[in-house]
C-alpha positions, 0 to 999 in steps of 0.5 A: 319752117322759119328760114330756108337756105339753099346748097348748090352741089357740083356733081361734075363740070355741067351738072349741079343739084340744089340741096335746101336746109330748112330751120325749124322755127320750133326752136328760138330766134337766137338758135334758129340763127345758130343753126342756120349759120351753120347748115347753109355752109355760106359764108356770107352768112356764117362770117355775119352771125360769128367772128373768129378767135384773135388766135385765128387771125392769118391762118384763113386756109387752115379750115380744120383750125379755124375756130370762130364764135358767136353770141346766143343770148348774152352767153350767160347762164340764166338767160338761156334758162329763160329760153328754156322755159318757154320751150326751145329744145335746143336751149334745154339741151345747152341748159341742161349741158350747163347744169353740170357745171353750173347746176340747174338754178340759173346763175350769171355765169358765162358760156361760149359757143365756138364752131369751126369755118370748114364747109367740108367738116361733118357739123360740129360746135362747142358749148364752153363754160367761159367767157370767149376772152379766155380762149382769146388769151390763150396765145399758144393755143387751146384744146376744147378738153382742156376747157371742158368743153361739150361738143355737139353734133348735128345727125340727119334722120328719115321719117321711119328712123330706117336710116341715121347718119351724121351731118356731113356738108360737102361742095363736089360730089365728085370729090367723093369718087362714089356713086350715087347722089346719096352720098353728097351730104351723106356720112355711113347709115350706123342705123345698126340693122341697117343693110348698109351696116350690116354690109360693112361689118360682113366686108370687114370681117371677110377682110380681116378673116382672109387678109390679116395674117395676126388675126388668123382664126384658131380652129377650135371647137365649140364651148360645151354649150353655146345658143344655137340659133338656127335650129327653131328660128322659125318659131322665134326661139333659140336652143341651149346646144350640147356640144360635141366639140364640133369644129365650126365657127361660132360668134361671142357676146361682150356686154355688162350684166348690170344689177341683175340679170332677169334670164340666167341658165340654172340647174333647175331650167337647163333642160327647159333651155334645151328644148327651146329659148323665146328670143322675147324673153331675153333681155333685150342686149342679149336679144339684140345680139342674137340678131346681130349674129344671125344678121352675119351669118353666125349659127351659133352664139355664147353667151355667159349667163345662158351658157354656164349654169350660174348655180352651179359652183363647179360649172362655173369654175371650169367655164370662167377658167376657159373663157380665155379659150373660148373668146380666143377660138371664136370668129368674132366678139359682138361688143354691146358697148353702148348698152349700159346693161342687159336690159339696155340694148344697143340696136337703138339709135342714139339720144337724139335731144333736140330737133333744129330743122328738115333737110331735103335732097333731090332723088326721084323721090325727093328725099327729105331728113330731119336734122337734130342736134346732140351731144357728141362723144370726143371720138375714140377715146371716149366712145370705146375707152371710156364706155361703160363696158371697157370700166368692167372686169370681166371684159377686159380679156374678152376684148384682148384675146378675141381674134376681132371685135365688132364694137357697137357704139352710139358714134356708130359701129367700131372694128378692131383687130391685130391688123385694122382699126377703123370707125363707120363714121371716121369719128376719131383715131385711138391714142391707146393703139387697141390693135397694139394690145391684140398683137402684144396677145398674138406675140404672147401666143406664139412666143415671139420676142419684141423685147431687146437684151439692153432693155433686161440689164447685166446678168439677166437670165429671162430669154428674150421670148419670157421677158416679153411675155412678162412685160405685156403681163404687167402692161395688162395688170395695169389697166385691168387693174382699174375696172370694176367687178360686182363680184369682188372675189372674181379679181383673179378669177376674171383674168385667170385664162389669160394667166393659164394661158401665159404659164402654159406658153412660158412654162412658169409659175404662177403666185396669185397674180405674180410670176416666180420667174420675175417675182421681185419686178411682179412685186414692185407694183405701185399706186397710179399718180392719178390714184388717190389711194388702193382699197382693200376689199372687205373679203380676202381675195389675195396677200397684200403682195399682190396687186389683186389685194386692192382695188384702183389702178396700179402702175409698174416701171417699164423695167426688171429688178434683177438680183445685183447683190446676191448678199442684199437682194430678197431671196425667195425661199417658199411659198404657198398658194391655195385657191378655191378650185387647184390649177384654175388660176382663179380665187385665192383662199390663203397665201404668203411667201417667205424669203430672206430679205434686208430690212431696216426700220425707217421713219417715213415724213409726209409733210412734203411730196418726194416730187412736186408733180405728184402729192402723193409721194413721201420721203424718208428721215431715219433709217437710210443713209444721208445723201441717198435720194428716196422716193416712197409711195404709200397704198393707202395714204388714209392708213397713215393720218400722221405726218411721221409714219414708222415701218419696215423697208424691205429691199427687193434689188435694183433696177438695173439696165442702160438706162435706170440704176436704182434700189427697188424697196418694199414697206412693210409692217408686222401684221401682229400676228406671228413674229417676222409676218409682215404686210405689204404698205407701199414701194420706195427706190432710190432715184439714180441716173446717169451716163452708162459708164457711171452705172454701178457708182451707186453704193446699193448698201443704204441702209443703216443698220439693216438686218438679214433676216427670214420673214413671211409676207402675207 
């Protein structure tokens, strides 16, 4: 080993321990100095290698924000490449990371390494694709995300790979208030099958089940089929069990199939699986799920690939429509976030790319652990929300309705329920409030209200309970719309169970993704600002007026569209929704509605955005009264390449409450088929804001020569 350094740890007033860090001589001299200066915790060693950023001057008592930089191979991409070719594993890791920005051909482009001077912090440094001067010129500070920087973290692993932890350096054992020397420098063991990790998961589950009032499990019968993990466990097999509606706890699995699943239940093998199925024959992700369920003392596990007859359309439709009940009725959902597909598995160590040293600390057996450097996610936002699994359509309801989810990630386990979100590593909090989503589901299922009367506006006929449920639906659709599906026709089936639960709870009528009771608000969805276009599928799956007719993230306003002037606003006359399996809230074969509405021919001008901060908005030059401020958003801008776009404006109603007052419009064009048949191409609204006492001042009749007529939307 090239460098050896020591930490003296105070366990009590008269007891000290020595931790020895040895930096590997298998990495280059520059990397040895980099690693040694970070892991030692020695102030003199650190400051001999690092210089504080100018913005940090005078803030020496802000260790969480005390950033410094170091020189590494002249901070040039081509110099880094040279060291990479000589065999330095850490330079290889850094050069490969630079490749995502600069490519794999060496260039004179700059890079910077920025670290944190804090002995009590999990060891981390950042690779920035810029010169240090760029950071020092940020007088108001900067964020590493805004710089597109890449974080790296130090890890500890023992020789037999039964123990894997993030490197944490602590100066005083007594500050931990934990017994045992191991707590001195070690964070939680995040190896999923370790006794420590399993005990932690059991404790989370016990605490949730016994003390969380919002997480009470529903006494539910077993699904139609489950895997019995105990019957033939001694022979290394599981059985496909046909339940008899027993009331017993079971677990579920949330995972991504990938491009194919090598093992599924079909009409030809179901009898064989009832007799027994070798665990070794399962794809790795499914095999891992069986292992965790067994370690957590679950006898029954539900996995869609094995518990649904995949070549039986009738069974698939019934079971797919029951998935909400299945996941909601489970005791726990095992969430395989780190598995890209069914073959990847999730009970494996993260991808450690560079061994940089050894840590030796005093125990009776003189234990040591290898020190590695690897990529570090940006806390919760990337670990969970940006995981591959959270981009998949079917997993949306699986996570939402499960009373609790045990997420397996490369950052360790995360526990998520309606009352708690916690990581075993303390690696970040969520900006997305997942517990709030589970609470929203809890509210919807129990008919509670979180809406206020002023949120609804004058003349609203909805109850607060029903309005709460409808707003939650729109929030759910907003997230779900951006997710991907292997089978495009699953767009509605993948949320059918949620829809059916909402409809049953509030006695509402479902219309291909919208609700009759709030039809006007449901029609006013639009392309989210950061989404360039919404893409229609090759195969029909929903009418143009439904969000389910396109792929891409959509958005809603947080307000309700209301009938303020019945003589002008859209009036629904009839509707027709034909499902592939009637009553399942799933796949739609054909759908339309007839309405009486006010229609106006307009010409849009796409030469200049209506809003400077949103280049995809457009204005109108013909058909609207002079002086009325309007903004339109096209669903598919590429469908209209010309500067001027001729179409029709269909008035929906008015966003009317104490905070917003504007007319909601739908952009439509003739289908080219039957007379007065139209399809949707976008939305628009007038933008009028004012004090509460000014409401009603706007002239709601904004069309030049609008014609009220009966039309059909398809």
